[in-house]
C-alpha positions in Angstrom: -12.2 31.9 -20.3 -8.8 33.6 -21.2 -8.0 34.9 -25.2 -10.7 34.9 -27.9 -10.5 34.6 -31.7 -11.6 37.6 -33.7 -13.9 35.3 -35.7 -16.7 35.1 -33.1 -17.9 36.8 -29.9 -15.6 36.5 -27.0 -16.2 33.9 -24.4 -14.2 34.1 -20.9 -12.2 36.8 -21.8 -13.2 37.2 -20.8 -8.8 36.3 -19.0 -9.7 35.4 -20.9 -8.7 35.7 -19.8 -9.3 35.0 -22.3 -10.7 34.5 -23.3 -10.9 32.6 -28.1 -14.1 32.0 -30.0 -14.0 29.7 -33.0 -15.0 29.9 -36.6 -14.9 26.2 -37.2 -17.5 25.1 -34.7 -21.0 24.4 -35.5 -23.7 25.9 -33.3 -24.0 24.4 -29.9 -21.2 22.1 -28.9 -19.2 19.2 -30.3 -16.9 16.6 -28.9 -13.2 16.9 -29.4 -11.9 14.1 -31.6 -10.0 11.5 -29.8 -11.3 12.7 -26.4 -12.4 9.4 -24.9 -10.2 7.2 -22.8 -10.3 3.5 -22.1 -13.8 2.1 -21.3 -14.4 1.4 -17.7 -12.4 4.3 -16.2 -14.1 7.1 -14.3 -15.8 9.5 -16.8 -15.4 13.3 -16.8 -16.9 15.7 -19.3 -15.0 19.0 -19.7 -16.5 22.2 -21.3 -14.1 24.5 -23.1 -14.1 27.4 -25.5 -11.3 26.4 -27.9 -8.4 28.8 -27.7 -4.8 29.3 -26.5 -5.8 28.9 -22.9 -7.6 25.6 -23.3 -5.3 24.1 -25.9 -3.5 21.8 -23.5 -6.6 20.0 -22.3 -7.8 19.5 -25.8 -4.4 18.1 -26.9 -4.4 15.9 -23.8 -7.8 14.5 -24.7 -6.8 13.9 -28.3 -3.5 12.3 -27.5 -4.7 10.0 -24.7 -3.0 11.7 -21.8 -6.2 11.3 -19.7 -6.5 7.7 -20.7 -3.0 7.1 -19.4 -4.1 8.5 -16.0 -7.1 6.1 -15.9 -9.8 8.6 -16.9 -12.5 8.5 -19.6 -12.5 12.2 -20.6 -14.8 13.9 -23.1 -14.1 17.5 -24.1 -17.1 19.5 -25.3 -16.6 22.8 -27.1 -18.9 25.8 -26.7 -19.2 29.2 -28.3 -19.9 31.2 -25.1 -19.2 31.2 -21.4 -22.9 31.5 -20.7 -23.4 28.2 -22.5 -20.6 26.6 -20.6 -21.8 27.7 -17.2 -25.4 26.6 -18.0 -24.1 23.2 -19.0 -22.1 23.0 -15.7 -25.2 23.9 -13.7 -27.5 21.5 -15.4 -25.0 18.6 -15.2 -24.3 18.3 -18.9 -20.6 18.7 -18.1 -18.6 18.1 -14.9 -15.8 20.7 -15.3 -15.8 24.0 -17.2 -12.8 26.1 -18.2 -13.0 29.9 -18.3 -12.0 33.3 -17.2 -11.4 33.7 -13.5 -13.3 37.0 -13.1 -16.5 35.4 -14.5 -16.4 32.3 -12.4 -15.3 34.0 -9.2 -18.2 36.5 -9.8 -20.7 33.7 -10.2 -19.6 32.2 -6.8 -19.3 35.6 -5.0 -22.8 36.8 -5.9 -24.4 33.4 -5.1 -25.3 32.3 -8.6 -23.3 29.1 -8.3 -21.4 27.2 -5.6 -18.1 26.4 -7.3 -14.9 24.4 -6.7 -11.7 25.5 -8.2 -10.2 22.4 -9.8 -7.0 23.7 -11.4 -5.2 26.7 -12.8 -5.3 26.9 -16.6 -3.6 29.9 -18.0 -1.6 32.8 -16.6 -0.5 36.1 -18.1 2.9 36.8 -19.5 4.0 40.2 -21.0 1.9 41.3 -24.1 -0.9 38.7 -23.9 -3.4 41.5 -23.2 -2.9 45.0 -24.6 -4.5 48.3 -25.4 -3.6 49.4 -28.9 -4.3 52.6 -30.9 -4.0 53.5 -34.6 -0.6 54.6 -35.9 -0.4 58.4 -35.9 -3.2 58.9 -33.4 -0.9 60.3 -30.8 -2.3 57.9 -28.2 0.9 56.2 -27.1 0.8 56.2 -23.3 -1.9 55.2 -20.8 -2.3 58.9 -19.8 -3.5 59.7 -23.3 -6.4 57.3 -22.9 -8.2 59.8 -20.7 -11.5 60.9 -22.4 -11.0 58.4 -25.2 -13.3 55.6 -26.3 -11.8 52.1 -26.0 -13.4 49.0 -27.5 -13.4 45.9 -25.4 -14.7 42.3 -25.8 -18.3 41.9 -24.9 -19.1 40.9 -21.3 -20.2 37.4 -20.6 -21.4 36.8 -17.0 -20.9 40.2 -15.5 -23.1 43.2 -16.5 -21.5 46.1 -18.2 -22.8 49.7 -18.0 -22.4 49.9 -14.2 -19.2 52.0 -14.3 -17.3 48.9 -12.9 -15.1 46.4 -14.6 -17.1 43.6 -16.4 -14.4 41.3 -17.5 -10.9 40.1 -16.8 -9.7 42.4 -19.5 -11.3 45.5 -18.0 -10.4 44.5 -14.5 -6.7 44.1 -15.4 -6.5 47.3 -17.5 -8.3 49.5 -14.9 -5.9 48.1 -12.2 -2.9 49.2 -14.3 -4.5 52.6 -15.0 -5.0 53.1 -11.3 -1.4 52.3 -10.6 -0.4 54.9 -13.2 -2.5 57.5 -11.5 -5.2 57.5 -14.1 -8.9 57.4 -13.2 -10.4 54.5 -15.1 -13.8 56.3 -15.3 -12.1 58.9 -17.5 -12.0 56.2 -20.1 -15.2 55.3 -22.1 -15.3 51.5 -22.5 -17.3 50.3 -25.4 -18.1 46.5 -25.5 -18.5 45.0 -28.9 -18.0 41.6 -30.6 -14.3 41.0 -30.8 -14.3 40.4 -34.5 -15.6 44.0 -35.0 -12.9 45.7 -33.0 -10.2 46.1 -35.6 -12.7 47.6 -38.1 -13.9 50.0 -35.4 -10.4 51.1 -34.7 -9.5 51.5 -38.4 -12.6 53.5 -39.1 -12.2 55.8 -36.1 -15.3 54.6 -34.3 -13.1 54.0 -31.3 -9.8 55.5 -30.3 -8.2 52.3 -29.1 -9.0 48.6 -28.5 -8.4 46.4 -25.5 -7.4 43.0 -27.0 -6.0 39.6 -26.5 -4.4 37.3 -29.0 -4.8 36.8 -31.9 -6.6 40.2 -32.2 -3.4 41.8 -31.1 -1.2 40.4 -33.9 -4.0 40.9 -36.4 -4.3 44.6 -35.4 -0.6 45.1 -35.6 -0.2 43.3 -39.0 -3.4 44.8 -40.6 -3.3 48.4 -39.3 0.2 48.8 -37.8 -1.6 49.3 -34.5 0.6 50.7 -31.7 0.8 49.3 -28.1 -0.5 51.9 -25.6 -0.1 49.7 -22.5 0.4 46.1 -21.4 -2.7 45.3 -19.3 -0.8 42.5 -17.5 2.0 44.5 -16.0 2.9 46.1 -12.7 0.1 45.1 -10.3 -1.3 42.6 -12.8 2.0 41.0 -14.0 1.6 37.2 -14.1 -2.1 37.5 -13.3 -4.0 34.2 -13.5 -6.4 34.5 -16.4 -8.4 31.3 -16.6 -9.0 28.1 -14.7 -11.0 24.9 -14.4 -14.1 24.8 -12.2 -16.7 22.2 -11.1 -19.7 22.6 -8.9 -18.8 22.2 -5.2 -21.3 19.3 -4.9 -19.6 17.5 -7.8 -16.2 18.0 -6.2 -17.4 16.6 -2.9 -18.5 13.4 -4.5 -15.6 12.9 -6.9 -12.4 13.8 -5.1 -10.4 10.9 -6.5 -11.4 11.6 -10.1 -10.5 15.3 -9.8 -7.1 14.3 -8.4 -6.5 12.2 -11.5 -7.7 15.0 -13.7 -5.3 17.5 -12.1 -2.4 15.1 -12.5 -3.2 14.6 -16.2 -3.7 18.3 -16.8 -0.4 19.1 -15.1 1.3 16.7 -17.5 -0.4 18.3 -20.5 0.4 21.8 -19.4 4.0 20.9 -18.8 4.2 19.5 -22.3 2.5 22.5 -23.8 5.1 24.8 -22.2 8.2 22.7 -23.2 7.9 20.8 -26.4 7.3 23.7 -28.9 4.4 21.9 -30.6 1.5 24.1 -29.3 1.6 26.8 -31.9 1.6 24.3 -34.7 -1.6 22.7 -33.2 -3.5 26.0 -32.7 -4.9 26.3 -36.2 -6.5 22.8 -36.0 -7.9 23.4 -32.5 -9.0 27.0 -32.7 -9.4 27.9 -36.4 -6.6 30.5 -36.1 -4.6 30.9 -39.2 -1.2 29.3 -39.3 0.4 32.7 -39.8 -1.3 34.1 -36.7 -0.6 31.0 -34.7 3.1 31.3 -35.5 3.2 34.9 -34.2 0.9 35.1 -31.3 2.2 35.7 -27.8 1.3 32.7 -25.6 0.9 33.0 -21.8 2.1 30.4 -19.3 0.5 27.1 -18.3 0.9 26.4 -14.6 1.5 22.8 -13.5 0.2 23.5 -10.0 -2.4 25.7 -8.4 -1.3 28.7 -6.3 -4.2 29.8 -4.2 -2.4 33.0 -3.4 -2.1 33.9 -7.1 -5.7 33.3 -7.8 -6.6 35.3 -4.6 -5.0 38.3 -6.4 -7.9 38.2 -8.9 -10.5 38.1 -6.2 -8.8 40.9 -4.3 -8.7 43.1 -7.4 -12.4 42.4 -8.0 -13.2 43.5 -4.4 -11.0 46.6 -4.7 -12.6 47.6 -8.0 -16.2 47.2 -6.7 -17.0 44.2 -9.0 -17.9 42.3 -5.9 -19.0 43.8 -2.6 -17.7 41.2 -0.1 -14.3 39.5 0.0 -14.0 36.1 -1.6 -11.8 33.4 0.0 -10.3 31.4 -2.8 -8.9 28.8 -0.4 -12.5 27.8 0.3 -13.1 27.2 -3.4 -10.2 24.8 -3.4 -10.6 23.0 -0.1 -14.4 23.2 0.3 
């Protein structure tokens, strides 16, 4: 689940990551308008947390792209990744979109047997940053040592263990390591994302680890200064979020998932090329039109690169988030 809105608690981050929460949603979940296809086609229900990362699938459902591929698709929106995953496990939805670190963790520790359906959202420069107050003197990664950095709250991975607990913290610690900085020298403070700008402004924290639109809001409201790009160097182009089903569902619905992938690829290609995505974000996510026009948007892959997603699993193993290696190819082919 990759970027989250400052108006609610973060979902997927986590990459997200991720990971955008939504102000316009009622509690629980709702169906996206126009998300049903022609009667009689195979039916698929997709769980999302509305945000930049999931905008293409919501637009595709609204505009009949799935119907054109012979599918009857319903998109359900959720406030949290926990709610999404619970719906996936109990069969309320067939596919769930969210941050790679959380979903891969669920499979790696045996909480769910998952199938990776499609890649959803990949990092580009400046989609995930650490920012500080202007005049604080914290302008380089090295100056984060012994500082307190606010992060979005964890979703499926426990914090307080001294290990990364989200796509955001995983990516940021990887870059810190590559710069010769010990991540444990930084104090990470999870909090609701909507509270992070206030915490930075008041001096409760020295910096924040944020995704859009919190980045543009912190810059415009506080004049916040970029300390580091969390998706650079070893994490450049890192896959942030994807679409997952239960392995059992995938085994019984291969044809439907192929149709879904084809429709999603078309939707992601359109989102990358036609320039209409940012104009649609306010309606889909509750983001203000001004923020939507300024946010940095990552990339929407039109095919799944197992090797790319394996990078996330390998970073998780190297960081200690998981104790045994995870073979992403088995999540795709199994």
